[in-house]
N, C-alpha and C positions, 0 to 999 in steps of 0.2 A: 734257444728258440724264444723270441720275444712273445710275451703274452699280449702286450699292447704295442702297436706300432702306428705312429702318425707319419704320413708321407706327404710331403709337399703341400701342406694345408695352407690355403689362401682364403682369407675372409675380408670382405669389404663392407663399408657403410656408404651407400651411394657410390660415388666415384673414388672414395678414399679407401685404399687397401691398408688394413691394419695388421693382418697376418700375411707375411710375404714369403710363403714357402717353408713353413715350419715342419721339421722332421726330427723325430726322436723315437726311441723304443725303450721298453722296460720289461724285465723278465719277472716271472712269478716269484714272490718272496723277496724281491729286491726293491730298493728305493732309488728313484731318480730325483735328484735335486734340480729344481728350475729356479734360476736366480737372475736378477737384473733390476734396473731402476724401475720406478713406478711408470706405468704407461708403455712398457715395452712389449706387452702382449701376453704376459704370463697367465693372468686370470682369464683372458679371452680364450686362450687355448684350453684351459680347464673347462670352461663353459661349453666349448665346442665338443670336447670329448664326452661331456654329459648330455649333449643334445639340448642345451639350455641357452643357446645364443638368442639375443634379442630379435624380435620379429623383423626389425629393420636391417638385420645383417644378412649378407648374401655369401654363400660359400661358392667361390669361383673355381676352385680346383682342390684336388687332394683326396686322401683316403685316411680313415681312422679304422685300423684293422684290429679287432679283438678276436683272438683265436680263429683267424682265417675269415672272419666275417666283417664286411665293410659297414660300420655303423651309420655312415652317411646315406646308405641306401634304405635305412629303416623308415617305415611310416610311423605316424604318431602313435598308433596302437601298439606297435612293436616296441617303441621307446618306453612305454609304460611298464613293460616287462623287464627291459634291460636296466633302466634307471632305478637305482636303489638295490637291485638284486645282483646285477653283474658289475655295474659301475656305480660307485657312491661318491659323495663329496662332503667334506667338512669345510664350512665357510669360515671366513676370518672373524666375523662377529656372531657369536652363538646366540645373542639375544634376538637378533633379527632373523636367525635361522629357525627358531622355534615358534610355534603358534602360541601367542600369549593367552588364548582362550581355552587351551587344553592342558590338562595335567601332564607332567612330563612322562609318567608311566604309560598313559594312553597314547602318547606320541610314539613311544617305542613299540607298544603293543600293535599300533597300526601297521608298522613295518611287517611284523609277523603275520598279521591278518591278511595284508595285501599280497605279500610275496611268498609266504609259506603256507597260506591257507589255514592257519590256526584260528580257533575260535577266540573271541575277545577275552574270555576268562583265561584260556591258556596263554594268550599273548601277554596279558597283564602279569601272569605268574613268571613268564620268561623275562618280561621287562624288569621285574625286581631282581632276578638273577643277573641280568646284564648290568644293571646299575651297580650291583655288588662287585662284579668283575672289573668294572672301570673305576672302582674306588670311590663311589659316592657314599658318604656316611649314612647309616641307618636307611638302607635302601627301601624297606617297606614304607617308611614314613615319607621319604623323599619322593617316591613314586606318586604320592598324592599331592605334591606341591605343583604350583604354577611356576613358569620360568622366572618371574620377577621375585619370587621368594627364595631364589638360590643365588649364590655368589657367581662371579664370572667364571672362575675355574670349574665350579660344579656344572654350570651350564655347558661349558665346552666338553666336559665328560659326558653329559647327556647327548650332545650332538654326536660324539664319537660312538656312543652306545647305539644311537639310531643308525649310524653309518654301517656298523659292523653286525647289526642284528640279523641281516639277511646273508651274512658271510660273502660279501662281494669279492669278485676276482680282482678288481682294480679300485683303489681309493685315491681320489684327488683331494689332497689336503692343501687348501689355499690359505696361507698365512695363519695356521691354526694356533700360533702362540703369540702373535703380535700384541694383543691387548693384555697379556699376562705378565706378571713380574717374573724375575729370573728363576726363582724357586719353582713356581708353577709351570714355567716353560719346560724345565727339566722333567717334571713329573708327567706332563702331557706327552712329551717326546718319548719318554720311557714307556708310557702306556701304549702309544701307537706302535712302538717296536715290539712290545709283548704280544699285542693282538695280531700284528702282521706275522710274527713267527708262528702263532697258533693256527691261523687260518691260511697261511701261504699267500697272502694278498700282495699284489704289486702296488706300490705306493708312489705316486707322483707328488712330491713335496714342493710346493711353490713358496718362495720366500725371498725377501730382499736381504736377509741376514746370512752372509756367507759362513759365519761361524756355526750357525744352526745346520746349514747344509753339510758342511764338512764333518760334523759330528755324527750324522745319522745316515747319510746317503753313500751308496757305492759308486754311482755315476752322477755327473753334473752336466746340465745343458745351460749355457749362458745365453740369455736373450738380449737382443738390442734392436730397437726399431722394427719390431714385428717379425724377427727371424732369429734362428739359432746361429750364433757367431763362434761358439766353441763348444765342443762336446768331447767327453772322455771320462775316465775314472777320476775319482776325487784326487788321487795321487797325481795324475797327469795334469788336470786342469788347475788345481789349487797350488800345486808345488812347482809345476813347470808350465805356466800359462804362455801361450804363443800369441793370442789376440791382444793387441794393446788395450782394448776395453777391459778385458778380464784382468790384465795387469793393473790397470787404473783402479778397478774395484777393490782389488786386494790391497793396494797401497793406501786406499782410503779407510781401511779398517782401523779402528782405535786399538792402540797397543799400550801396555803398561809403561809408564814413564815418558810417554810421548807428549810433546808439546802441542802445537797447533796441528789439527788434522789435515792430511792431504786432501785435495779436492780435484774433481775432474773439471777441467776448464770448459766453458761454453755450456750450451743447453742441448737436451735431446732434440732430435729433428721434429719438425712439424710434418705429420703424415701426409698432409695435403700439399706440402711443398718440399718433397724429399730432395736432398742435395744430389748432385751428379756423382755417380760412382759409389764408393763405400760410404754407407750412412754415417759411420763414425769418423770419416775423414776430416770434417771441419774441427773436430776436437782432438785429433790424433797428433802426437808430437813426432810421429815417424812417417807422416804422409809423404809419398813421392809420386812420380808421374803415373805409374801404373794404377794407382788408387782411383784414377778417374773412371775406371770400370770396376763394378762391384764383383768380387770373387764369390764363387760357391764355397762350400766347406772343402778344404784341401787336407789331404792326409799328412799328419805330422809323424805319428807312430801308429802301430796297430791299435785300433780302437780310439785314437785321438785325432780329432779334426779341428781345423781353425779356418774361419773365413777371413784370411788375411794373406795378401801377396808376399809378405815377409817370410812366410813359410818356404816359398820358392826362391826368394831373393833377399836373404838376411843381410847381404852386403849393402842393401839400399837404405839401411837405417842411417839417418842424418847424424 
């Protein structure tokens, strides 16, 4: 039974639709990896789940179901209770996520104060404990620091501490390791996994790095041009991809001893001038006549879907 389910989510800015029927689900204690090129709608989907879409965005259709409740029906007051307590988010840049005018311990304490009703003194005590749990050195001293006095890796741990302080049911992690070196990446991913196991949190991990997704997620949703074009388990999607876009992403991954990196020809589509039919069609080496109409997600195997007509007509490959 999914804890979080997004159904046919459509979001537009003016007349330009940027999320074109996004659907996925994630169970409690599991990690869903969301992968795709920049501008494909990954972060916009995360903001929609958090109720943090820009004021100029319009939700055209869809549902975001958390434990049977459609979050899109909440008013602003209800969102204050849900955001942070039931659904939390770790942003890509921890420096811009933290208030530069507040000590980091107070920022964590504020979560306990707002969502758990603890006094500020109790919140500060628990903040020190949480800093210790996420591996920030000398937590009592670190709690009194401002964000600019900490390293990038320490700031990201503070953001994670803020996110998990209220023990949310769902965590949206938007590129949480992009700005970190490889060693810190591994530490942050291990930390997220440990906290997820402890609290049973459902994690939606957004990344452009397929290697990261493959190492921590159970399921993968591949985004392209504002919609999910392939979905399934890590084994199904990364070992036996059916969508040509997914195949191209995997071929573009660097490998030991490899010479020049493979690249995907062409450019991602302009949302204001989408191509006819399959959005990946102009870049696809397997395009054939039926691609002039855009397919929905088609069943490949149980739990594995792909938005490509080749699933039904593999003989059409040129």
